C-alpha positions as CSV (number, residue, x, y, z in Angstrom):
1,M,27.1,38.3,204.8
2,G,24.2,36.8,202.9
3,R,24.8,38.6,199.6
4,L,23.9,35.3,197.8
5,N,21.1,34.0,200.0
6,G,18.7,31.8,198.1
7,K,21.1,31.5,195.1
8,V,22.5,28.3,193.5
9,A,26.0,28.4,192.0
10,I,28.2,26.2,189.9
11,V,32.0,26.7,190.3
12,T,34.4,24.8,188.0
13,G,38.1,24.5,188.6
14,A,37.1,24.4,192.3
15,S,39.7,21.9,193.6
16,S,42.3,24.6,194.2
17,G,43.2,28.3,193.8
18,I,40.7,30.9,192.8
19,G,37.9,28.4,192.3
20,R,38.2,26.8,195.7
21,E,38.3,30.2,197.5
22,T,35.4,31.5,195.5
23,A,33.3,28.4,196.3
24,K,34.0,28.9,200.0
25,L,33.1,32.6,199.8
26,F,29.9,32.0,197.8
27,A,28.8,29.4,200.4
28,A,29.7,31.8,203.3
29,E,27.5,34.4,201.5
30,G,24.5,32.0,201.4
31,A,24.8,30.3,198.1
32,K,24.2,26.5,197.6
33,L,27.1,25.1,195.6
34,V,27.8,22.6,192.9
35,V,31.6,22.3,192.7
36,G,33.4,20.8,189.7
37,A,37.0,19.8,188.8
38,R,38.9,16.8,187.6
39,R,40.0,15.6,191.1
40,Q,37.2,14.0,193.2
41,A,39.2,13.8,196.4
42,E,39.9,17.5,196.4
43,L,36.3,18.3,195.6
44,D,35.0,16.1,198.4
45,S,37.3,17.8,200.9
46,L,36.0,21.2,199.7
47,A,32.4,20.1,200.0
48,A,33.1,18.8,203.5
49,E,34.7,22.0,204.5
50,I,31.8,24.0,203.2
51,K,29.3,21.8,205.1
52,A,31.3,22.0,208.3
53,A,31.0,25.7,208.1
54,G,27.2,25.5,207.8
55,G,27.0,25.7,204.0
56,A,25.6,23.5,201.3
57,A,27.7,21.8,198.6
58,V,27.7,18.8,196.3
59,A,30.7,17.7,194.2
60,L,30.9,16.2,190.7
61,A,34.3,15.4,189.2
62,G,34.7,15.5,185.4
63,D,36.4,17.0,182.4
64,V,35.2,20.5,181.3
65,V,35.9,19.8,177.7
66,S,33.0,17.3,177.8
67,E,29.6,18.6,176.9
68,D,28.1,15.7,178.9
69,Y,29.9,17.1,182.0
70,A,28.6,20.6,181.4
71,K,25.1,19.1,181.2
72,A,25.6,17.0,184.3
73,L,26.7,20.0,186.4
74,V,23.5,21.9,185.5
75,A,21.3,18.9,186.1
76,L,22.9,18.3,189.5
77,A,22.2,21.9,190.4
78,E,18.5,21.6,189.3
79,T,17.8,18.2,190.9
80,T,19.6,19.0,194.2
81,Y,18.7,22.7,194.7
82,G,15.9,23.4,192.2
83,G,17.7,25.6,189.7
84,L,20.7,27.7,188.8
85,D,21.5,31.4,189.3
86,I,25.3,31.7,189.1
87,A,28.0,30.0,187.1
88,F,31.7,30.7,187.7
89,N,33.4,29.0,184.7
90,N,36.9,29.1,186.1
91,A,38.6,25.9,185.0
92,G,41.7,26.4,182.9
93,T,45.2,25.5,182.1
94,L,48.5,27.2,181.0
95,G,48.5,24.6,178.2
96,A,51.1,24.3,175.5
97,M,53.9,26.7,176.2
98,G,56.7,27.9,173.9
99,S,57.3,29.7,170.7
100,V,54.5,29.4,168.1
101,V,56.9,27.6,165.7
102,D,57.4,24.9,168.4
103,V,53.9,24.4,169.7
104,T,52.1,21.5,168.1
105,E,48.7,21.8,166.5
106,Q,47.4,19.3,169.0
107,G,48.8,21.3,171.9
108,F,47.2,24.5,170.7
109,A,43.9,22.8,170.1
110,E,43.9,21.1,173.6
111,T,44.6,24.5,175.2
112,L,41.7,26.1,173.4
113,A,39.4,23.2,174.3
114,I,40.1,23.5,178.0
115,N,40.2,27.3,178.3
116,L,37.7,28.5,175.7
117,T,35.5,25.7,174.4
118,S,34.7,24.6,178.0
119,G,33.3,28.1,178.6
120,F,31.1,27.9,175.6
121,L,29.8,24.5,176.6
122,G,29.2,25.6,180.2
123,A,27.2,28.7,179.1
124,K,25.3,26.7,176.5
125,H,23.7,24.6,179.2
126,Q,23.7,27.2,182.1
127,I,21.7,29.8,180.2
128,P,18.5,27.7,179.7
129,A,18.6,26.9,183.4
130,M,19.0,30.6,184.3
131,R,16.1,31.5,182.1
132,K,13.8,29.4,184.3
133,R,14.9,31.5,187.3
134,G,14.3,34.9,185.5
135,G,18.0,35.7,185.1
136,G,21.5,34.9,186.4
137,S,25.1,35.8,186.4
138,I,27.9,34.0,184.4
139,I,31.5,34.8,185.1
140,F,34.6,33.5,183.2
141,T,38.2,33.6,184.3
142,S,40.3,35.2,181.5
143,T,43.6,37.0,182.0
144,F,45.5,40.1,181.1
145,V,47.9,38.0,179.0
146,G,46.9,38.6,175.4
147,H,44.6,41.4,176.4
148,T,46.9,44.1,177.7
149,V,50.3,42.3,177.6
150,G,51.9,39.8,175.3
151,F,54.2,37.4,177.0
152,P,56.5,35.3,174.7
153,G,55.8,31.6,174.8
154,T,52.1,32.0,175.8
155,A,50.4,32.0,172.4
156,A,47.9,29.2,173.1
157,Y,47.1,30.5,176.6
158,A,46.7,34.1,175.4
159,A,44.5,33.2,172.4
160,S,42.2,30.9,174.4
161,K,41.8,33.3,177.3
162,S,41.3,36.3,175.0
163,G,38.6,34.3,173.2
164,L,36.7,34.2,176.5
165,I,36.4,38.0,176.3
166,G,34.7,37.9,172.9
167,L,32.4,35.1,174.1
168,T,31.6,37.2,177.2
169,Q,30.6,40.2,175.1
170,V,28.4,38.3,172.7
171,L,26.6,36.3,175.5
172,A,26.0,39.6,177.4
173,A,24.4,41.2,174.3
174,E,22.4,38.1,173.4
175,H,21.0,37.4,176.9
176,G,20.9,40.8,178.6
177,P,17.1,41.1,177.7
178,E,16.6,37.9,179.8
179,N,18.4,39.4,182.8
180,I,21.4,37.1,182.3
181,R,24.6,39.0,182.9
182,V,27.9,37.8,181.6
183,N,31.3,39.1,182.7
184,A,35.0,38.0,182.8
185,I,37.7,38.7,185.4
186,L,41.2,39.2,184.2
187,P,43.6,38.3,187.0
188,G,47.2,39.3,187.2
189,A,49.6,37.0,189.1
190,V,47.8,35.0,191.7
191,D,49.6,32.8,194.3
192,T,48.1,29.4,193.2
193,P,49.7,26.0,192.3
194,M,49.6,27.0,188.6
195,Y,51.5,30.2,189.3
196,R,54.1,28.5,191.5
197,G,54.5,25.8,188.8
198,M,55.3,28.4,186.2
199,N,57.4,30.5,188.5
200,N,59.3,28.0,190.6
201,T,62.3,30.1,191.6
202,A,62.7,33.1,193.8
203,E,64.2,35.0,190.9
204,S,61.2,34.2,188.6
205,Q,58.7,35.2,191.3
206,S,60.5,38.4,192.0
207,F,60.5,39.3,188.3
208,I,56.8,38.6,187.9
209,T,55.7,40.5,191.1
210,G,57.9,43.4,190.0
211,L,55.8,43.8,186.9
212,H,52.8,44.7,189.1
213,A,52.1,48.2,190.5
214,L,51.4,46.5,193.9
215,K,54.7,44.6,193.6
216,R,53.1,41.3,194.8
217,A,51.0,38.5,193.6
218,A,47.3,38.3,194.7
219,R,45.9,35.9,197.2
220,P,43.2,33.7,195.7
221,E,40.7,35.1,198.2
222,E,41.2,38.6,196.8
223,L,40.1,37.4,193.3
224,A,37.2,35.6,195.0
225,R,35.9,38.9,196.3
226,S,35.8,40.3,192.8
227,V,33.9,37.3,191.5
228,L,31.5,37.7,194.4
229,Y,30.7,41.2,193.3
230,L,30.0,40.1,189.7
231,A,27.8,37.2,191.0
232,S,25.8,39.3,193.4
233,D,23.1,41.9,192.9
234,D,25.7,44.6,193.7
235,S,26.7,44.4,190.1
236,S,23.1,44.4,188.7
237,F,24.0,46.9,186.0
238,V,27.3,45.3,185.0
239,T,27.5,43.0,182.0
240,G,29.8,42.4,179.1
241,T,32.9,43.6,180.9
242,A,36.5,42.4,180.9
243,S,37.3,43.3,184.5
244,L,41.0,43.7,185.3
245,V,41.8,42.4,188.8
246,D,45.5,42.5,188.0
247,G,47.4,44.5,190.7
248,G,48.2,47.1,188.1
249,V,50.3,44.9,185.8
250,S,48.5,46.2,182.8
251,I,49.6,49.8,183.4
252,T,53.0,49.4,185.0
253,R,56.2,50.3,183.1
254,T,58.6,50.5,186.0
């Protein structure tokens, strides 16, 4: 306990799934939280849950494709808690699904905006705040899809999430001298509303879990523990990585 004592963290996509569990874990480890997502009610319930457990959290709903929202999250961290040390840029979408010949230009662009441009906008405003604190840790949620495996029908999702890995590497190289570390996690299947929406039959879920070496989907709290590692000083010499947290789906051929 206490691995994030004295730290201030932003978590986007915090209304459910990996983001929600990570926010709760960060708070349990001593961080003060700014939680963001589109749904205010879910954010308010998360903040209330964190406070009830003795933690500190404030919520701000908005759209991650808006630069004004990226600015507002950082400003809230600074005005409420005095600064920013950690940012988990986790918000994302499956986006436009289907064959490339069937996906519209608008659908492709919207997917990139939510999954990739939002990460750029977040980091753009998080980094200056972290400079003031003498460093920090930024974590993005990418995926193994488009990195180690190509799934038909996921071109927009794969392209946008793979782009986060390139962004991670450049930011890590640019800002390493300022003690700002930047990493990405690459989950496999995680039992979240997004996963269940894409795999809504027992047959589909069995197929997906069978692709993994561990033959199951992850629980969101398992991903949260990997994010905690990258956020904490335990990973003080880790930057620029695309960290597979994928249950072995990238290496399994059985």
